[in-house]
C-alpha positions in Angstrom: -5.3 -42.2 -0.5 -7.2 -40.3 -3.2 -10.3 -40.6 -1.1 -8.6 -39.0 1.8 -7.4 -36.1 -0.4 -10.9 -35.5 -1.7 -12.4 -35.6 1.8 -9.7 -33.2 3.0 -10.3 -30.9 0.0 -14.0 -30.9 0.7 -13.5 -30.2 4.4 -11.1 -27.4 3.6 -13.6 -25.8 1.4 -15.8 -25.6 4.5 -13.4 -23.9 6.8 -9.7 -23.9 6.2 -8.0 -20.6 6.7 -7.7 -18.3 3.8 -4.4 -17.8 2.1 -2.2 -15.4 4.1 -2.5 -11.8 3.1 -0.3 -10.6 0.3 2.9 -8.9 1.4 2.8 -5.4 -0.2 6.6 -5.3 -0.4 6.6 -8.6 -2.4 4.0 -7.2 -4.8 5.6 -3.7 -5.1 9.1 -5.0 -5.6 8.0 -7.8 -7.9 6.5 -5.2 -10.2 9.6 -3.0 -10.0 11.8 -6.1 -10.8 9.7 -6.8 -13.9 10.8 -3.4 -15.2 14.4 -3.9 -14.1 14.6 -7.2 -15.8 13.2 -5.6 -19.0 15.9 -3.0 -18.6 18.7 -5.6 -18.5 19.1 -6.4 -14.8 21.1 -9.6 -14.7 20.2 -10.7 -11.2 17.6 -13.4 -10.7 14.1 -12.2 -10.3 14.1 -13.4 -6.7 17.4 -11.7 -5.9 16.1 -8.5 -7.4 13.0 -8.7 -5.3 14.9 -9.4 -2.1 17.3 -6.5 -2.8 14.4 -4.2 -3.4 12.6 -5.2 -0.2 15.9 -4.8 1.8 16.5 -1.2 0.6 12.8 -0.3 1.0 11.6 -1.3 4.4 9.0 1.4 4.4 7.0 -0.8 1.9 5.7 -2.6 4.9 3.5 0.5 5.6 1.7 0.1 2.2 -1.5 -1.8 1.8 -1.6 -4.9 -0.3 -4.4 -3.3 -2.2 -2.2 -0.3 -2.9 0.7 -2.4 -4.0 -1.6 -4.3 -6.4 -3.1 -1.1 -7.7 0.4 0.3 -8.4 1.9 -2.8 -9.9 0.8 -2.3 -13.5 2.5 1.2 -13.6 5.6 0.0 -11.8 6.1 -2.8 -14.3 6.3 -0.1 -17.0 8.9 2.1 -15.3 11.3 3.5 -17.9 14.9 2.2 -17.8 16.2 5.7 -17.1 14.8 5.7 -13.5 17.2 3.0 -12.4 20.2 4.9 -11.1 18.5 8.4 -11.3 16.9 9.4 -8.0 15.1 12.4 -9.5 13.6 10.5 -12.4 12.8 7.6 -10.1 10.9 9.8 -7.6 9.0 11.4 -10.4 7.9 8.1 -12.0 7.1 6.5 -8.6 5.0 9.5 -7.7 3.0 9.1 -11.0 2.5 5.4 -10.2 1.3 6.2 -6.6 -1.2 8.8 -8.0 -2.4 6.4 -10.7 -2.8 3.6 -8.0 -4.9 5.9 -5.9 -7.4 6.2 -8.7 -8.1 2.4 -8.8 -7.1 1.1 -5.3 -9.8 -1.0 -3.6 -11.1 0.8 -0.5 -11.5 -1.4 2.6 -14.4 -1.0 5.1 -11.8 0.1 7.7 -10.7 3.0 5.4 -14.3 3.9 4.7 -15.1 4.1 8.4 -11.9 6.0 9.2 -12.4 8.6 6.4 -16.0 9.4 7.5 -14.6 10.6 10.8 -11.2 11.9 9.6 -12.6 14.1 6.8 -15.2 15.5 9.2 -12.6 16.4 11.8 -10.4 18.1 9.3 -13.4 20.0 7.9 -14.1 21.2 11.5 -10.5 22.5 11.5 -11.1 24.5 8.3 -9.7 22.1 5.7 -11.5 20.4 2.9 -10.8 16.7 2.5 -13.5 15.1 0.4 -14.4 11.6 1.7 -13.6 10.0 -1.7 -10.2 11.6 -1.8 -9.5 10.5 1.8 -10.6 6.9 0.9 -8.3 6.7 -2.1 -5.4 8.3 -0.3 -5.5 6.2 2.8 -6.4 2.9 1.1 -2.8 3.0 -0.1 -1.6 2.6 3.5 -1.5 -0.5 5.7 -4.2 -1.1 8.3 -1.7 -0.4 11.0 -1.0 3.1 9.6 -4.8 3.8 9.4 -5.1 2.5 13.0 -2.5 5.1 14.2 -4.3 7.9 12.3 -7.6 6.8 13.8 -6.2 7.8 17.2 -5.5 11.3 15.8 -9.2 11.8 15.3 -9.7 12.0 19.0 -7.2 14.8 19.5 -8.9 17.8 21.3 -7.5 20.6 19.1 -6.8 21.2 15.4 -3.1 21.8 16.3 -3.0 18.5 18.1 -4.7 16.7 15.2 -2.1 18.1 12.8 0.8 17.2 15.1 -0.5 13.7 15.5 -0.9 13.2 11.8 2.6 14.5 11.2 4.1 12.2 13.8 2.4 9.1 12.3 4.0 9.8 8.9 7.3 10.9 10.3 7.7 7.6 12.0 7.0 5.3 9.1 
């Protein structure tokens, strides 16, 4: 039996599928629940995470890289944010901005931003490529795919409208 396990393990090293991609909602909510538990939340960690994901379906639009980049900040949320929407929004915004500084940029986002920044520049806006990469690396590949379609819009007004529609429908 042990020989079969060793053979399987060796074969797996040569071609088994990688672990499934991390779910950004699980990562994000897990970090928020670390803070909530520190603040006295009596639910189980798993129940906290499930509740968080239930009330925040939009987390599915975040990238796993973005969620991982934001997690250290989210784990340190102050206790005052739980139950205070204004304080919560302010601290979550800070975490989002901090995450943008360290998020891993994927090849898809690099390619997208090369075109996206150029098109916006042609429309009279300044969007440095590095800013674009950090901003859009926070979003899921499916969101970036939708924005990629906007690059082909024939006018600046159509580009702006397309961009607005993508984010309005998340």
